[in-house]
N, C-alpha and C positions, 0 to 999 in steps of 0.2 A: 332818717334818710340813709340809704345804704351806700357805702363806699364802692365805687366801680373800678375795675381794672382800667388801665389806659386803653381807650378804644377810639381815640381821635388822633389825627395826624396834623401837626403844625409844620407846614412845608418849609418855612423860612423863619429865622429868629425874629425878624421884624414884623411878622404877620400879627394881626389882631383878631384873626379868626382861625379856627381849625376845622378839619373835615371829619365828619363822623364816618367811621369805617365799620362799625359794629353791624352785623347782619340784624335787620329788624330795627335799627336805629337806637335812640336813647329815649328813656321815659322821663317824664317830668319828675323832678325831685332827686334824680340821681346825682351823685357827687363824683366829680372827676379830679384827679390829681390832688386830692386832699381837701380842697376848699372851693372848687368851681361847681356851683349848684345849677343844674339844668332847669330852666324856668318853664319849659314847655317840651312836649314830645318833638323830637327832631329825627326825621327819616335818615336812613343811610345815604351817604353821599352829599348831604346838606351841611351847612356851616353852622358852627356854634361860636358865639362871641367870647373871646378870651379876655376882653377888657371893656369898660364902658366906652361907648362911642356916641358923642354928642351929635345933634343935628348938623348936617353939612360937613361933618368930619369924614375923612376917608376910611373906607373899608379896604384893608390891605391883605392880599393873598399872593404868594410867590414873590413877596417884597414889591408888588406892584399894586397900584390903586385900581381896584376893580369897580368902584362906585363910591357914592357918598350916602350917608345916612339920611333918610327922609324923616325919620322920627328918632328920638333918643333910643339907643340900643343899650341894654344893660348886660353886664357880664353874665354869661350863661344863656342869653336869649338865642332863639332861632333866627339866623340871618338869612333872609330870602328876598324875593323880588318885591314883597310888600313893604319892606322897610329900607330898601336900598335903591338908589337912583343910579342907573348905569350912565357912564360918561358918554358924551356924544362922539360917535365914531368919526375920525378924520376922513377927509376925502382921499382917494388914492393918490392924488397929486401932492398932498401935504403930509404923507406918512413920514415921520421922522426916522432918522437913522439910529440904530442901536449903538450908542457911543459909550454906554456905561461899561467900564472894564469888569471882567468876570473875576471874582475873588478866587485866588489860587487855593485849592484844597490840599490839605496835608495828606500824603499817601497813607493808605491803610497799612497797618503793621500787625503781624501775628495772625493773619487770616490766610487760608489756602482754599483752593477749589480744584476739582478735577477738570482738566480741559485738554484741548488739542492744539499743539503749537504748529502753526502753518509756516511754509517756507519763507514768507515775507516777515515773520516775527510776530504776527498777530496771534491771538489765542481765542479759540472758540469754545463754547460750552456744549455744543452739539456737533455731530459729524453728519452733515446733511448734504445730499446731492441736490443741487439746484439746476434746473434746466430752464433757460430763458429763450426768448424768441427774437428774431430780427423783424418780424412783421406779424400783425394780428391774424393773418390768414392761416397760420399754422397752429393756432390755439387748440383746435380739435386734435391735431396730430400730437401735440405735446401732452394733452390730457390722456390720450390713448397710451402713449409711451409711459407716462407716469403710472398709469393703472397696471400695465404689464410688468413694470419694474417692481412695483409693490408686491405683486402676486408671485413673480417668478425669480427675481434676483435678490431682493432684500433678505429672504430667508437664508440665502447662501452666504451673505456677508454680514455677520452679527456686529461688526465694527461700524457699520453705517446705520445711523438712527432712523433716517427718513429720506424721502425724496419729494420735492415740491416743484410744481410748474410755475414759472414766473411770467404769466401771460400779460399782455398789455394791448392797447388799441392804437399802436403807433407803427410807423415804418413803411407804409405802402406809398401812395402818391403824395409824399410830403416834400416840402421845399427843404431838402436836407442840408443845404448850405446857407439857409437864411440865418440872419444874425441871432435870432432867438432859438434856433434849433438846438443849440448847445445845451439848453436847459433840459429838455426831455432825454437827450442822449446821455448827458452827464448823470441824470437820475437813474437811468437803466444801468449804466456802468457801475454806479455806486451801490446799487442793490446787489450786483454780482460780487462786490467786495466784502460782503458780510462775512466775518471770520468763521461763522458756522458752516460756510460752504467749502472750507478747506483750501481756499485760494485756487480752486479749479474752476474752469470756465467751460460750460457746455451750452452751445447756441444752436438752435434749429431754425433754418430759414428755407426760403424757396429759391432764391437766386435772382428773382425779378424785382425785388423790392428796392426802394431807394436807400433804405437803411440796411446796408450789407453787414453780415456777421462780423467781418473784419473790423468794422467801425467800433463795435462794442468791445473788442479785445485788442485794439491796437496799442494799448498801454500795458498789456499784461503778457507775460511769457506763455506761449502755448506749449503744453507738455503732454506727453502720453503717460498716464499713470492713474492710480486710484486715489481714494481719500486716505485720511490718516488711519494707521493700523491700530493704535490703541491710545487710550487716554493717559495723560500724565498729570501729576499734581503740581500746581503753581501757587 
């Protein structure tokens, strides 16, 4: 049996399965991490058992129980829908709150990357112009603007990596002051906060929509200026 390089990902230390990431998957008989023998061919993206799992014992991924074993699963077996019983989904009325505290991770030390520091202190890894809309009716206009910018402006600004249109299907005859309207509005705002957009906001609208452009930028300073000039190392 041939020893294989590490080609699986164990997402969390408490997991008893790992994800096969090797293109083409793993072959029967391959040996992982020195002593884990693959008992059957496992396709890419599927799970391999890292420990023996008895009948009705939990299958754990992301430190969460994703199912229970229908049959005994041996270390190195292919874990799939044939040997795992999925848990019954709770009703929407009974969804529990996520109360488990998140473990604080130690900061990385000794690593650097090239990035763009924005005026709000965030750092992006790209310098992208994002154009969003206040209403779905201008999606065609945004697509046309993005196409023209790619052809005519980007070649003149080598410090700008790309331009994207952030189209959506919201904003026209909606109950803009309804209690739940904050959810889509907050979502659209948060998309524009992506640090790769350089903390600049560009919104295209018609003026007749319920969701006015000012609503999308009322918590951000409106400035006249371009994106970052050059990358720095952080």
